[in-house]
C-alpha positions as CSV (number, residue, x, y, z in Angstrom):
1,M,8.2,-43.6,-29.5
2,K,9.9,-40.2,-30.7
3,S,7.8,-38.7,-28.1
4,I,8.9,-41.1,-25.3
5,I,12.6,-40.4,-26.2
6,R,11.9,-36.6,-26.3
7,K,10.4,-36.7,-22.6
8,S,13.1,-39.1,-21.4
9,N,15.7,-36.6,-22.8
10,V,14.0,-33.7,-20.9
11,R,14.2,-35.4,-17.6
12,T,18.0,-36.4,-18.3
13,R,18.7,-32.6,-19.1
14,T,16.6,-31.4,-16.0
15,L,18.3,-33.9,-13.7
16,A,21.9,-33.1,-15.0
17,V,21.3,-29.4,-14.4
18,S,20.0,-29.6,-11.1
19,A,23.0,-31.6,-10.1
20,W,25.3,-29.0,-11.8
21,C,23.8,-26.3,-9.6
22,L,24.1,-28.3,-6.6
23,V,27.7,-28.7,-7.2
24,W,28.1,-24.8,-7.4
25,L,26.0,-23.8,-4.6
26,S,28.3,-25.8,-2.2
27,G,31.5,-24.3,-3.7
28,P,33.2,-21.0,-2.9
29,C,31.8,-17.4,-4.3
30,P,33.3,-16.9,-7.6
31,A,35.4,-13.6,-8.4
32,A,33.9,-10.6,-9.9
33,P,34.0,-10.8,-13.7
34,D,35.0,-7.8,-16.0
35,L,32.7,-6.0,-18.5
36,A,33.9,-8.0,-21.2
37,S,33.2,-11.3,-19.6
38,L,29.7,-10.3,-18.6
39,C,28.9,-9.3,-22.4
40,A,30.2,-12.3,-23.7
41,D,28.2,-14.2,-21.3
42,R,24.9,-12.4,-22.2
43,A,25.6,-12.9,-25.8
44,A,26.0,-16.6,-25.5
45,M,22.6,-16.6,-23.5
46,E,20.7,-14.5,-26.2
47,R,22.1,-16.7,-29.0
48,V,20.2,-19.4,-27.4
49,Y,16.8,-17.1,-27.0
50,H,17.6,-16.3,-30.7
51,V,17.3,-20.0,-32.1
52,H,14.0,-20.6,-30.5
53,R,12.5,-17.3,-31.2
54,L,9.6,-18.0,-33.8
55,G,8.8,-16.1,-37.0
56,T,11.2,-14.1,-39.2
57,K,14.0,-12.6,-37.6
58,Q,17.3,-10.9,-38.5
59,P,20.6,-12.8,-38.1
60,F,21.5,-12.6,-34.5
61,D,24.7,-10.4,-34.8
62,Q,22.0,-7.6,-36.5
63,A,19.2,-8.5,-34.0
64,M,22.0,-8.2,-30.8
65,P,24.9,-6.2,-32.1
66,P,27.9,-5.5,-29.4
67,D,26.8,-2.1,-28.5
68,L,23.2,-3.3,-27.5
69,L,24.6,-6.1,-25.5
70,E,27.0,-4.0,-23.8
71,K,24.0,-1.4,-23.0
72,L,21.9,-4.1,-21.6
73,V,24.8,-5.4,-19.4
74,R,25.5,-1.8,-18.1
75,Q,21.9,-1.2,-17.3
76,E,22.0,-4.5,-15.4
77,L,24.9,-3.4,-13.3
78,K,23.3,0.2,-12.8
79,K,19.9,-1.5,-11.4
80,E,22.4,-3.5,-8.7
81,S,24.2,-0.4,-7.8
82,V,21.1,1.6,-7.5
83,L,19.2,-1.1,-5.4
84,R,22.2,-0.6,-3.1
85,N,22.6,3.2,-2.8
86,A,19.1,4.0,-2.9
87,Y,17.7,1.2,-0.4
88,G,20.7,-0.3,1.1
89,V,20.0,-3.7,-0.2
90,E,23.2,-5.8,-1.0
91,I,22.4,-9.1,-3.3
92,T,24.0,-11.9,-1.5
93,Q,25.2,-15.3,-2.6
94,A,22.3,-16.9,-0.4
95,M,19.8,-14.8,-2.3
96,V,21.1,-15.6,-5.9
97,E,21.2,-19.3,-4.8
98,A,17.6,-19.4,-4.0
99,E,16.8,-17.6,-7.1
100,V,18.8,-20.5,-9.4
101,K,16.6,-22.9,-7.4
102,R,13.4,-21.1,-8.0
103,I,14.2,-20.8,-11.8
104,Q,15.2,-24.4,-11.8
105,A,11.9,-25.4,-10.1
106,T,9.8,-23.4,-12.2
107,T,10.9,-23.2,-15.8
108,R,8.5,-24.3,-18.4
109,A,11.4,-24.9,-20.7
110,P,14.0,-27.4,-19.3
111,E,15.6,-27.9,-22.7
112,V,16.1,-24.4,-23.4
113,L,17.4,-24.1,-19.9
114,A,19.8,-26.7,-20.2
115,E,21.1,-25.3,-23.5
116,I,21.8,-21.9,-22.0
117,Q,23.7,-23.8,-19.2
118,H,26.0,-25.3,-22.0
119,A,26.3,-22.3,-23.6
120,L,27.6,-20.9,-20.8
121,G,30.3,-23.4,-20.6
122,D,28.4,-25.9,-18.0
123,D,29.5,-23.2,-15.4
124,A,27.0,-22.8,-12.7
125,A,28.6,-19.3,-11.5
126,R,28.4,-18.1,-14.8
127,F,24.7,-19.1,-15.2
128,A,24.0,-17.6,-11.7
129,R,25.3,-14.1,-12.8
130,T,23.8,-14.1,-16.3
131,M,20.4,-15.3,-15.8
132,A,19.6,-15.5,-11.7
133,R,21.0,-12.3,-10.6
134,P,19.6,-10.0,-13.2
135,I,16.2,-11.3,-12.5
136,L,16.8,-11.1,-8.8
137,V,17.8,-7.6,-9.1
138,E,15.1,-6.5,-11.0
139,R,12.1,-8.0,-9.1
140,E,13.9,-6.3,-5.7
141,L,14.6,-3.0,-7.1
142,R,10.9,-2.9,-8.8
143,H,9.5,-3.9,-5.8
144,R,11.1,-1.2,-3.6
145,F,10.4,1.6,-6.4
146,D,6.5,0.4,-6.1
147,N,6.4,0.9,-2.6
148,D,8.3,3.9,-2.2
149,D,5.9,6.6,-0.5
150,K,8.4,9.3,-0.9
151,L,8.8,8.8,-4.8
152,H,5.0,8.4,-5.2
153,A,3.7,11.2,-2.8
154,A,2.4,13.5,-5.4
155,Q,0.5,10.9,-7.4
156,R,-1.0,9.7,-4.0
157,K,-2.2,13.4,-3.2
158,D,-3.8,13.6,-6.8
159,A,-5.6,10.3,-6.0
160,E,-7.0,11.8,-2.7
161,Q,-8.0,14.8,-4.4
162,A,-10.1,12.9,-7.0
163,R,-11.6,11.1,-4.0
164,A,-12.5,14.3,-2.5
165,C,-14.3,15.3,-5.6
166,F,-16.2,12.1,-5.9
167,L,-17.2,12.8,-2.1
168,A,-18.5,16.2,-2.8
169,N,-20.3,15.2,-5.6
170,Q,-18.0,16.5,-8.7
171,T,-16.4,14.6,-11.3
172,P,-12.6,14.6,-11.2
173,K,-10.7,14.6,-14.7
174,D,-10.4,11.6,-16.7
175,T,-12.8,9.4,-15.3
176,R,-14.0,6.2,-17.1
177,N,-17.0,4.5,-16.3
178,V,-17.6,0.6,-16.4
179,T,-20.4,-1.8,-15.8
180,W,-19.3,-5.1,-14.5
181,Q,-21.4,-8.4,-14.5
182,L,-21.9,-9.7,-11.0
183,A,-22.6,-13.1,-12.2
184,A,-20.0,-15.7,-13.3
185,R,-19.1,-15.6,-17.0
186,P,-21.0,-18.1,-19.1
187,T,-19.3,-21.3,-19.8
188,E,-19.9,-20.4,-23.5
189,E,-17.5,-17.5,-23.4
190,T,-14.7,-19.2,-21.9
191,H,-13.4,-20.2,-25.3
192,A,-12.8,-16.6,-26.1
193,T,-9.6,-14.6,-25.1
194,P,-10.4,-12.8,-21.5
195,A,-8.3,-10.5,-19.7
196,P,-4.7,-11.9,-18.5
197,S,-4.8,-13.4,-15.1
198,P,-1.8,-12.0,-13.3
199,A,0.6,-14.3,-12.0
200,P,0.7,-14.8,-8.1
201,T,3.4,-12.7,-6.4
202,Q,4.3,-12.0,-2.9
203,A,2.0,-9.4,-1.3
204,N,4.0,-6.0,-0.4
205,A,4.5,-4.1,2.7
206,K,1.1,-2.4,1.9
207,S,-1.0,-5.5,2.2
208,N,-2.0,-5.7,-1.2
209,A,-1.1,-8.5,-3.8
210,Y,-1.6,-6.7,-6.8
211,T,0.7,-7.2,-9.8
212,N,1.4,-4.7,-12.6
213,D,-0.7,-6.9,-14.9
214,A,-3.6,-6.6,-12.5
215,T,-3.0,-2.9,-12.3
216,A,-3.5,-2.8,-16.2
217,L,-6.4,-4.5,-15.7
218,L,-8.2,-2.2,-13.3
219,A,-7.1,1.1,-15.0
220,Q,-9.1,0.2,-18.2
221,P,-12.3,-1.8,-18.8
222,L,-11.5,-5.5,-19.1
223,A,-11.1,-7.1,-22.6
224,A,-14.3,-7.8,-24.5
225,P,-14.7,-11.7,-25.9
226,E,-13.4,-11.8,-29.1
227,H,-16.7,-12.7,-30.8
228,A,-18.9,-9.8,-29.1
229,T,-20.1,-6.8,-31.5
230,P,-19.6,-3.3,-30.6
231,G,-22.0,-2.3,-28.1
232,E,-22.3,-5.8,-26.6
233,E,-19.4,-5.9,-24.7
234,K,-19.4,-7.6,-21.4
235,H,-17.3,-7.0,-18.3
236,Y,-17.2,-9.5,-15.4
237,F,-16.5,-8.5,-11.9
238,D,-15.1,-12.2,-11.2
239,D,-12.1,-10.8,-13.7
240,L,-10.8,-8.5,-11.6
241,D,-8.1,-9.1,-9.1
242,P,-9.7,-11.3,-5.9
243,E,-8.2,-8.5,-3.2
244,L,-10.0,-5.9,-5.5
245,Q,-13.2,-7.7,-5.4
246,K,-13.1,-7.9,-1.7
247,V,-12.6,-4.0,-1.2
248,L,-15.3,-3.0,-4.0
249,R,-18.0,-5.4,-2.6
250,V,-17.4,-3.7,0.9
251,Q,-17.0,0.0,-0.1
252,L,-19.3,0.0,-3.0
253,Q,-22.6,-1.1,-1.6
254,K,-25.1,1.4,-3.0
255,P,-24.8,4.1,-5.6
256,G,-22.8,7.0,-4.4
257,D,-20.6,5.2,-2.4
258,V,-16.9,6.2,-2.5
259,S,-13.8,3.8,-2.2
260,A,-10.9,4.5,-0.4
261,V,-7.6,5.3,-2.4
262,I,-6.3,1.6,-3.6
263,E,-2.7,1.4,-4.3
264,T,-1.4,-0.7,-6.7
265,P,2.3,-1.2,-7.8
266,G,1.6,0.7,-10.9
267,G,-0.8,3.6,-9.4
268,F,-3.7,4.7,-7.6
269,L,-7.3,3.9,-7.8
270,V,-10.4,5.4,-6.7
271,F,-14.1,4.2,-7.5
272,Q,-17.6,5.6,-7.1
273,A,-20.4,3.5,-7.4
274,R,-23.2,4.7,-9.9
275,E,-25.7,2.1,-10.4
276,K,-26.0,-1.5,-8.4
277,S,-28.5,-4.2,-8.9
278,A,-28.6,-7.9,-8.4
279,I,-26.7,-8.7,-11.6
280,T,-24.6,-5.7,-12.3
281,L,-22.4,-2.8,-10.8
282,T,-21.7,0.3,-12.7
283,A,-19.0,2.6,-11.5
284,T,-16.7,5.6,-12.5
285,S,-13.2,5.2,-11.6
286,V,-10.2,7.3,-11.7
287,S,-6.5,6.0,-12.1
288,I,-3.4,7.8,-11.3
289,P,-0.1,6.2,-12.3
290,K,2.8,6.4,-10.3
291,R,6.2,7.9,-11.5
292,S,7.6,6.0,-14.4
293,Y,10.1,3.3,-13.3
294,D,12.2,3.7,-16.5
295,E,12.5,7.7,-16.2
296,W,13.5,7.2,-12.4
297,L,16.1,4.6,-13.2
298,A,17.4,6.8,-15.8
299,Q,17.8,9.7,-13.5
300,Q,20.1,7.5,-11.0
301,P,23.8,7.9,-11.2
302,E,25.5,5.3,-13.6
303,K,27.4,2.3,-12.5
304,K,31.1,2.3,-13.6
305,P,32.2,-1.4,-14.0
């Protein structure tokens, strides 16, 4: 009986939050809040997260002191300023509305979302600017940074030089070797913890759909099954990003073949096939990371609230 009541409460709260959002979305655009209001709302949201955080934790006022909350808010304001000044992108109310709807449609914790809405005074405009807007700004800014050819030109040049070394039968610096099993992962290994699967994202302007998680997978050998002993680790080709699989199947057909420079959000990759059989593919790879997003952001002018 308790589980039925709980599910009913979740549905009721979700419907209430959805209705609340529809009321706000049809209303006028709210005035811009001051820094103190933004910090207060961020604190209200963080308190909800703190309550639901598992394990041993400090009191909220120690974990999230006022100076840290202000730093986080100023950073969010700065990101929006950089997005506007560096890339000419202005966040519109329509964009924020779409992000609110996306959050409502995809949340896996409707009760927590309802608690955050309540902590923000059941005010949809406060919810939009405290939760939805920062998420939207971060995604838009990161997407443009990842695909800014000028910012990452030096790193691409290094990747092109590494490819030239492969083509000249030379070994570039900082290479790694990996052998992939071309067969599907055995069913008895499915209980192990495989490398994380990247969440689907919109393909960028360079026609690749790699996520930052996928970049991390490509830059290092895939995680071995937990039960494997040293020397017995196996890496499976099927665990790679599907788009990368397509590229490597075409470009690494025999030993000595060198891939094109492959761009991901986090860097540039080059592969050379060493051995290939019906069951395995061994390749040497070079991974050139792009400029650091955090370092680049720190160099941008501060936003004055």
